[in-house]
C-alpha positions in Angstrom: -119.1 15.8 -33.4 -117.1 13.1 -35.4 -116.0 15.6 -38.0 -115.1 18.1 -35.5 -113.0 15.7 -33.7 -111.4 14.2 -36.7 -110.5 17.9 -37.9 -109.3 18.7 -34.4 -107.1 15.6 -34.2 -105.7 16.3 -37.9 -104.7 19.8 -36.8 -102.9 18.8 -33.6 -101.3 15.9 -35.3 -99.9 18.5 -37.9 -98.7 20.9 -35.5 -97.1 17.9 -33.4 -95.0 16.9 -36.9 -94.2 20.6 -37.3 -92.7 20.6 -33.7 -90.9 17.5 -33.9 -89.4 18.6 -37.4 -88.3 21.7 -36.0 -86.7 19.9 -32.9 -85.1 17.6 -35.1 -83.8 20.3 -37.4 -82.5 22.3 -34.4 -80.6 19.4 -33.0 -79.0 18.3 -36.4 -78.0 22.0 -37.1 -76.7 22.4 -33.5 -74.6 19.0 -33.8 -73.2 19.0 -37.1 -69.7 19.2 -35.6 -70.6 15.9 -33.8 -72.0 12.8 -35.4 -73.1 11.0 -32.3 -75.0 14.2 -31.4 -76.6 14.6 -34.9 -77.8 10.8 -34.9 -79.3 11.1 -31.5 -81.3 14.3 -32.2 -82.6 13.2 -35.5 -84.0 10.0 -34.3 -87.0 11.8 -32.9 -90.0 9.6 -33.9 -93.7 9.6 -33.1 -95.4 6.2 -32.3 -98.8 5.4 -33.4 -99.4 2.9 -30.9 -100.6 4.0 -27.7 -100.7 7.5 -29.2 -97.4 8.4 -27.2 -94.2 10.3 -28.8 -90.5 9.6 -28.0 -87.2 11.8 -28.7 -84.3 9.5 -27.5 -81.2 11.5 -26.9 -82.4 15.2 -26.7 -82.8 17.3 -23.7 -81.0 16.4 -20.4 -79.7 13.3 -22.1 -77.1 15.6 -24.7 -73.7 14.6 -23.2 -72.1 18.2 -23.7 -68.9 17.6 -21.6 -67.9 15.1 -24.3 -69.0 16.8 -27.2 -66.9 19.7 -26.0 -63.8 17.5 -25.2 -64.1 15.9 -28.8 -64.4 19.3 -30.4 -61.4 20.9 -28.7 -59.3 17.7 -28.9 -60.1 17.8 -32.6 -59.1 21.4 -33.2 -56.1 21.1 -30.9 -54.6 18.1 -32.6 -52.6 19.3 -35.4 -51.0 22.1 -33.7 -50.2 19.7 -30.4 -48.9 17.1 -32.7 -46.4 19.5 -34.1 -45.2 21.3 -31.0 -44.7 17.7 -29.3 -43.0 16.2 -32.0 -40.6 19.2 -32.5 -40.3 19.4 -28.5 -39.1 15.7 -28.5 -36.7 16.0 -31.5 -35.1 18.7 -29.9 -34.8 17.3 -26.3 -33.5 13.9 -28.2 -30.8 16.3 -29.7 -29.8 18.0 -26.3 -29.4 14.5 -24.9 -27.2 13.5 -27.9 -25.0 16.5 -27.6 -24.6 16.2 -24.0 -23.6 13.0 -24.0 -21.1 13.6 -26.8 -19.7 16.7 -24.8 -19.4 14.6 -21.8 -17.6 12.0 -23.7 -14.9 14.6 -25.3 -14.8 16.3 -21.9 -13.6 12.7 -20.6 -10.7 12.7 -23.3 -9.9 16.4 -22.1 -9.5 15.4 -18.6 -7.0 12.4 -19.4 -5.1 14.8 -21.3 -4.8 17.3 -18.7 -3.5 14.4 -16.5 -1.4 13.3 -19.3 0.2 17.1 -19.9 1.0 17.4 -16.1 4.3 18.7 -15.4 4.8 15.7 -12.9 3.5 13.0 -15.2 6.4 12.3 -17.3 8.9 14.1 -14.8 8.3 11.6 -12.0 11.2 10.1 -10.2 12.2 7.5 -7.6 15.0 7.9 -5.3 16.7 5.1 -3.2 19.3 5.3 -0.5 21.7 2.1 -0.2 24.0 1.7 2.8 27.6 1.2 1.7 29.8 -1.3 3.6 29.2 -1.6 7.3 27.2 2.0 7.3 23.5 1.9 8.3 20.8 3.8 6.5 21.5 7.7 6.9 17.7 8.3 6.1 15.2 8.6 3.1 15.4 10.5 -0.1 12.2 12.1 -2.1 12.5 13.8 -5.4 10.4 16.3 -7.5 10.1 16.9 -11.1 13.2 18.9 -11.5 15.6 15.8 -10.4 18.1 14.1 -12.8 18.6 10.7 -13.0 21.6 9.8 -11.7 23.8 7.8 -9.0 25.7 9.6 -6.0 27.7 8.6 -2.8 26.1 10.6 0.3 28.3 10.7 3.6 26.9 12.3 6.6 29.2 12.6 9.4 26.9 15.0 11.4 23.3 15.5 12.2 21.6 18.8 12.9 20.7 19.1 16.3 18.8 21.8 18.5 20.5 23.4 21.6 19.4 22.5 25.0 20.5 23.8 28.4 19.7 23.0 32.3 19.7 25.1 35.4 21.0 23.7 38.7 18.8 21.8 40.8 16.5 23.5 43.5 14.0 22.3 45.8 10.4 22.8 44.3 8.9 26.0 44.6 12.0 27.9 45.6 12.1 31.4 44.8 14.9 32.1 42.1 15.4 35.9 42.7 14.3 39.2 41.0 15.4 41.1 37.8 15.3 40.4 34.1 16.3 37.7 32.0 17.3 38.1 28.3 16.9 35.6 25.7 18.1 36.0 22.3 18.0 34.1 19.1 19.7 35.3 16.1 18.6 39.1 16.2 15.2 38.4 18.2 15.4 39.1 22.3 12.9 38.1 24.8 12.9 39.9 28.0 11.5 38.1 30.9 10.6 40.2 34.1 10.8 38.0 37.6 9.6 38.9 40.7 11.2 38.2 44.0 8.7 35.2 44.6 8.7 33.6 41.2 10.0 29.9 40.9 11.4 28.0 38.1 7.9 26.9 37.2 6.7 30.7 37.0 9.8 31.6 34.8 9.1 28.6 32.4 5.3 29.7 32.2 6.3 33.3 31.3 9.0 32.0 28.9 6.5 29.8 26.8 3.3 32.4 26.9 5.5 35.5 26.0 4.5 36.9 22.6 8.1 37.8 21.9 9.5 34.5 22.3 12.1 34.3 19.4 12.2 30.2 19.2 12.6 28.6 22.8 10.8 26.2 24.9 11.1 26.1 28.8 10.4 22.7 30.3 10.3 21.9 34.1 12.1 18.6 35.3 11.8 17.1 38.2 15.0 15.0 39.0 16.3 13.0 41.6 18.3 16.1 42.8 15.4 18.7 42.8 13.6 20.6 40.3 15.5 22.0 36.9 14.6 24.5 34.1 15.5 23.1 30.8 15.5 25.7 27.6 15.6 24.2 24.2 15.6 25.6 20.8 12.4 25.3 18.8 14.5 24.5 15.6 17.7 22.6 14.8 21.0 24.6 13.7 23.6 26.9 14.8 21.6 29.6 13.7 18.9 28.9 16.0 20.9 28.5 19.3 20.1 30.9 22.1 21.9 33.3 24.8 20.4 34.2 28.2 21.6 36.9 30.4 20.5 38.8 33.4 20.4 42.5 33.5 22.6 44.4 36.0 19.8 45.1 38.5 18.9 41.2 38.8 19.5 39.3 42.0 22.3 37.4 42.5 20.3 34.2 42.5 18.5 35.2 39.2 22.1 36.3 37.7 23.6 32.9 38.7 20.5 30.9 36.9 21.4 33.2 33.6 24.9 32.2 34.1 24.3 28.6 34.2 21.9 28.4 31.2 24.1 30.4 29.0 27.3 28.2 29.7 27.6 25.3 26.7 26.9 21.9 27.6 26.8 18.5 25.9 23.7 19.3 23.8 24.7 22.5 21.7 23.3 23.5 18.5 24.9 22.2 15.5 24.3 21.8 11.7 24.2 18.7 9.7 27.3 18.0 7.8 27.5 15.5 4.8 29.2 15.5 1.1 27.8 14.5 -2.1 30.1 12.8 -4.1 33.1 14.7 -2.0 31.4 18.2 -2.3 30.7 19.5 1.4 27.1 20.4 2.3 25.7 21.8 5.5 22.0 22.1 6.5 20.7 23.8 9.4 18.0 20.9 9.5 17.9 17.3 9.0 15.6 17.7 6.0 18.3 18.7 3.5 17.0 20.7 0.4 18.6 22.6 -2.3 22.0 20.3 -2.3 20.7 18.8 -5.6 18.0 19.6 -8.0 14.7 18.1 -7.1 16.1 15.7 -4.2 15.4 16.2 -0.6 17.1 14.0 1.8 15.7 13.2 5.3 18.6 12.4 7.4 18.3 10.3 10.6 21.5 8.8 10.9 25.2 9.2 10.0 27.1 6.9 7.2 27.8 6.5 4.0 24.7 5.6 1.6 24.4 5.3 -2.2 22.0 7.6 -3.6 20.1 6.4 -7.1 17.7 8.9 -8.5 15.8 7.1 -11.5 12.9 8.0 -14.0 9.4 6.5 -12.9 7.4 5.8 -15.8 4.3 4.6 -13.6 2.7 7.9 -13.7 3.2 8.5 -17.5 2.0 4.9 -18.2 -1.4 5.2 -16.2 -2.2 8.5 -17.9 -1.6 7.1 -21.2 -3.8 4.1 -20.2 -6.4 6.9 -19.0 -6.2 8.3 -22.4 -6.9 5.1 -24.0 -9.8 4.2 -21.8 -11.6 7.7 -22.2 -11.0 7.5 -26.0 -12.7 4.1 -25.9 -15.6 5.4 -23.7 -16.0 8.2 -26.6 -16.1 5.9 -29.2 -18.8 3.8 -27.4 -20.7 6.8 -27.0 -20.4 7.7 -31.0 -21.4 4.3 -31.9 -24.7 4.2 -29.9 -25.3 8.0 -31.2 -25.1 7.0 -34.6 -26.5 3.5 -34.6 -28.9 2.4 -36.7 -31.0 -1.1 -36.2 -32.1 -2.3 -39.5 -34.8 -4.9 -38.0 -36.4 -2.4 -35.9 -35.8 0.9 -37.6 -34.4 2.3 -34.4 -31.8 5.0 -34.9 -29.3 6.8 -32.6 -30.4 10.2 -31.8 -27.4 11.8 -33.7 -27.4 9.7 -36.8 -26.2 11.7 -39.9 -25.8 14.8 -37.4 -23.2 17.1 -39.1 -21.7 18.0 -35.5 -20.9 14.4 -34.6 -19.5 13.5 -38.1 -17.1 16.6 -37.7 -16.0 15.4 -34.6 -15.2 12.0 -35.7 -13.3 13.5 -38.4 -11.5 15.9 -36.3 -10.2 13.2 -34.1 -9.4 10.5 -36.5 -7.3 12.9 -38.4 -5.3 13.6 -35.4 -4.8 10.1 -34.2 -4.1 8.8 -37.8 -1.3 11.0 -38.4 2.3 11.0 -37.3 4.5 13.5 -35.2 6.9 15.1 -37.4 10.5 15.5 -35.8 9.9 12.5 -33.3 11.9 9.7 -33.3 9.0 7.2 -32.6 6.6 9.1 -34.8 3.2 7.2 -34.4 1.2 5.6 -31.9 1.7 2.0 -33.0 5.3 2.3 -32.2 4.4 3.0 -28.3 2.0 -0.1 -28.5 -1.4 1.8 -29.0 -3.2 0.3 -31.8 -6.8 0.2 -33.1 -9.2 -2.8 -32.8 -11.9 -3.6 -35.4 -14.5 -2.2 -33.5 -12.9 1.3 -33.7 -11.6 1.2 -30.0 -7.9 1.5 -28.7 -5.7 -1.0 -27.1 -2.5 -0.3 -25.1 0.4 -2.8 -25.1 2.3 -2.0 -22.0 5.2 -4.0 -22.5 5.8 -2.1 -25.8 5.5 1.3 -24.1 8.0 0.2 -21.4 10.5 -0.7 -23.9 9.9 2.9 -25.7 10.3 4.5 -22.2 13.7 2.5 -21.4 15.2 3.4 -25.1 14.1 7.3 -25.4 11.9 8.5 -22.7 12.2 11.9 -23.9 10.8 11.1 -27.3 7.8 9.3 -25.5 7.1 12.4 -23.7 7.4 14.4 -27.0 5.2 12.1 -28.8 2.0 12.9 -26.5 2.9 16.5 -24.7 5.2 18.0 -27.2 4.1 21.0 -29.2 3.4 18.7 -32.1 2.3 16.0 -29.8 -1.0 13.8 -29.9 -2.3 14.9 -26.9 -1.6 18.6 -27.8 -3.1 18.5 -30.9 -5.9 16.2 -29.7 -6.8 18.8 -26.9 -6.9 21.7 -29.6 -9.3 19.8 -32.0 -11.4 18.7 -29.1 -11.7 22.4 -27.4 -13.0 23.9 -30.6 -16.2 21.7 -29.8 -16.4 21.6 -25.8 -15.1 25.1 -25.1 -17.5 28.0 -23.8 -18.5 29.5 -27.4 -17.6 26.3 -29.1 -19.5 24.4 -31.9 -21.4 21.9 -29.3 -22.2 24.8 -26.8 -23.3 27.0 -29.2 -25.6 24.4 -31.0 -26.9 23.3 -27.5 -27.7 27.2 -26.7 -29.9 27.2 -29.9 -31.6 24.0 -29.1 -32.6 25.7 -25.6 -33.7 28.7 -27.2 -36.0 26.5 -29.5 -37.3 24.6 -26.4 -38.2 28.1 -25.0 -40.1 29.2 -28.0 -42.1 25.8 -28.3 -43.1 26.3 -24.4 -44.3 29.7 -25.7 -46.2 28.1 -28.4 -47.5 25.7 -26.2 -48.8 27.9 -23.5 -50.5 30.3 -26.3 -52.3 27.1 -27.9 -53.5 26.0 -24.5 -55.0 29.6 -24.1 -56.6 29.6 -27.5 -57.9 26.1 -26.8 -59.3 27.2 -23.2 -61.0 30.3 -24.9 -62.7 27.8 -27.4 -63.7 25.3 -24.9 -65.3 28.1 -23.0 -67.2 29.1 -26.1 -68.3 25.6 -26.9 -69.4 24.8 -23.3 -71.8 27.9 -23.4 -73.1 27.2 -26.7 -74.0 23.6 -25.9 -75.2 24.3 -22.5 -77.8 26.7 -24.2 -78.6 23.9 -26.8 -79.2 21.4 -23.9 -81.4 24.1 -22.1 -83.5 24.4 -25.3 -83.8 20.7 -25.9 -84.9 20.1 -22.4 -87.5 22.8 -22.9 -88.9 21.2 -26.5 -88.8 18.1 -24.7 -91.1 19.2 -22.0 -93.3 20.7 -24.8 -93.4 17.5 -26.9 -94.5 15.8 -23.7 -97.2 18.2 -22.8 -98.8 17.8 -26.5 -98.3 14.1 -26.5 -100.3 13.8 -23.3 -103.0 16.4 -24.6 -103.1 14.7 -28.0 -103.7 11.4 -26.0 -106.6 12.9 -23.8 -108.4 14.6 -26.9 -108.3 11.0 -28.8 -109.6 9.4 -25.7 -112.4 12.0 -25.6 -112.9 11.6 -29.2 -113.1 7.8 -28.9 -115.8 7.9 -26.3 -117.9 10.6 -28.1 
């Protein structure tokens, strides 16, 4: 019996060792891609004390999710790093080029104001009363004005025609017929019934679609109600005439006769002289008497008119250009910077487009304007600071305007002026289809390609993860089964050993 028991025990032990070795081998092979899984699986041992068998880390103890995630991340890492790196670099370049484009756009905005027709052709006009005369009004100028001094003598202001009817009691019927009111070549016919009052006639005149330019008003005076007709516009040409047709009653004919009789408020044109030259105007806003000058007359008398060039707009525009350039210089400095202590570099450091822009702008500003008596920016007060920005001496600029305003204008907006050449140089970069625009389109195309690559990588990794999940789930199931078998055999061995011991 003892010999038989020993033989049985030996056979079971041999079988158990074979199963344990098989379990360890399977776990080691399946977990070769994960050191933690391999280590856990190969740690199966048989304990001689107590006759029990333990297998740490196998079966349901296998962390399938962590293993699969680690394997997917390991395979994805190289491709992902490449896509991420290129995406970041491309976005940085786009941001840098966009900042450069905006800075150049700021200069172009300033140049647009500088080249505006009104910037260097702005004038002030002043009316000054002579002797005992009072002010005749105000004057405004346009870009076509010319500097000079003139004597303006106003003898008559333009007025509108006004006429009133005789007074009648309120609500009195006037008579029937038709009134014809004419202004110039336009006539309005107003039908009047036997019961119509002055108020009815006024309403009919004002509401007529064929009204030629007359306003009717009822005035309730101390003697009764009166109808007042007024021309809508001043000037002799806008005076009106009124008549009643042959079929009209005597009352209506009398009204027409009264309203057609000249009174103290007749239409007249404004009359004035400019240095003795007679001028008339249908309105008190006198335009066309002088190029670029408009008079707004409010009284009669003699005034001196002084027209002088106003350099405020041009000075402000030149200062705006200097400010825009300095903003550009600050942007370029940031984009091309390099910090030796940290190694941090601007996103366009060493970039060929940025270098090209800098050379183009520097070439324009460092040259002189041929054929111009002023010649350089320094001669109008624009100088370069040590940090590359510009500074404007407004006093020196004012002196240049004082001595030769046309030369200052030509220096900036002439055919060979700084503004003209600078705008041409910048436009080759900022225009649609320009260098910056084309390059940004290319970079955006690269981002689209990288996005496609990212999607493809994600899809591949999703498939790979699904495959690994299936494989390791199957392994976990197998290990659980082997673990159950090991437990069963361990229990059986313990029972057999106990039985032999008793025998």
